[in-house]
C-alpha positions as CSV (number, residue, x, y, z in Angstrom):
1,M,104.3,37.9,6.5
2,F,104.2,34.2,6.5
3,A,101.1,32.0,6.8
4,R,100.6,28.2,7.1
5,S,97.6,26.5,5.5
6,L,95.3,24.8,8.0
7,A,92.8,23.3,5.6
8,G,92.6,21.9,2.1
9,H,94.9,19.7,0.0
10,D,97.8,22.0,0.8
11,K,97.4,21.6,4.6
12,G,100.6,22.4,6.5
13,K,102.2,24.3,3.5
14,L,104.0,27.6,4.2
15,Y,103.1,30.6,2.1
16,I,103.8,34.3,2.0
17,V,100.8,36.6,2.2
18,L,100.7,39.0,-0.8
19,A,97.4,40.8,0.0
20,V,94.4,40.7,2.3
21,E,91.1,41.4,0.5
22,E,87.6,41.7,2.0
23,N,87.1,38.0,2.8
24,R,90.1,36.3,1.0
25,V,93.8,36.2,1.5
26,L,96.2,36.0,-1.5
27,L,99.1,33.6,-0.9
28,T,102.3,32.7,-2.9
29,D,105.0,30.1,-2.6
30,G,107.1,31.3,-5.5
31,R,107.0,27.9,-7.3
32,H,103.5,26.3,-7.7
33,R,101.8,29.6,-6.9
34,P,104.1,32.4,-8.3
35,A,103.5,36.0,-7.3
36,D,101.6,36.7,-10.6
37,R,99.2,33.8,-9.9
38,P,98.5,33.8,-6.2
39,K,96.3,31.3,-4.4
40,S,93.1,32.8,-2.9
41,K,92.2,31.3,0.5
42,N,89.7,31.9,3.2
43,P,91.4,33.7,6.2
44,A,89.9,31.1,8.6
45,H,91.9,28.4,6.8
46,I,95.4,29.9,7.5
47,Q,97.5,30.3,10.5
48,P,99.4,33.7,10.2
49,D,102.9,34.0,11.4
50,Y,103.5,37.7,12.0
51,E,107.2,37.5,11.3
52,Q,108.0,39.7,8.3
53,S,109.4,37.9,5.3
54,G,111.5,40.8,4.0
55,V,111.0,39.6,0.4
56,F,109.3,42.6,-1.2
57,T,112.1,45.1,-1.5
58,P,112.6,47.6,-4.3
59,E,115.2,45.4,-5.9
60,A,112.8,42.5,-6.3
61,V,110.6,44.0,-9.0
62,H,111.3,41.4,-11.7
63,P,108.9,38.5,-11.4
64,D,111.7,35.8,-11.6
65,V,113.7,37.6,-8.9
66,R,110.7,38.1,-6.7
67,N,109.7,34.4,-7.0
68,A,113.2,33.3,-6.3
69,A,113.3,35.5,-3.2
70,I,110.0,34.1,-2.0
71,R,111.3,30.5,-2.4
72,K,114.4,31.4,-0.5
73,A,112.5,33.1,2.3
74,I,110.2,30.1,2.7
75,K,113.1,27.6,2.6
76,N,115.0,29.6,5.3
77,K,111.8,29.7,7.5
78,E,111.3,26.0,7.1
79,D,115.0,25.3,7.9
80,L,114.7,27.4,11.1
81,R,111.6,25.5,12.1
82,C,113.4,22.1,11.6
83,Q,116.4,23.3,13.7
84,K,114.2,24.4,16.6
85,Q,112.5,21.0,16.7
86,M,115.8,19.2,17.1
């Protein structure tokens, strides 16, 4: 699913949630935080968007393919958000 950062230097940035741990959430954007190096963030500091990203399919097993799919999903989501605001 998608999540937007609410606090920190990355405030307002859109991520995809990789995993939810006990008191942390692992986030990726495919570029600065690739799937193999996710950002760990406090769950209170994100706004979850419960729309499914559809990124993690069996075809996206190679890290480069997965990161490209993550970037594309985030870009599409941001484009839709911009269109709705017009």
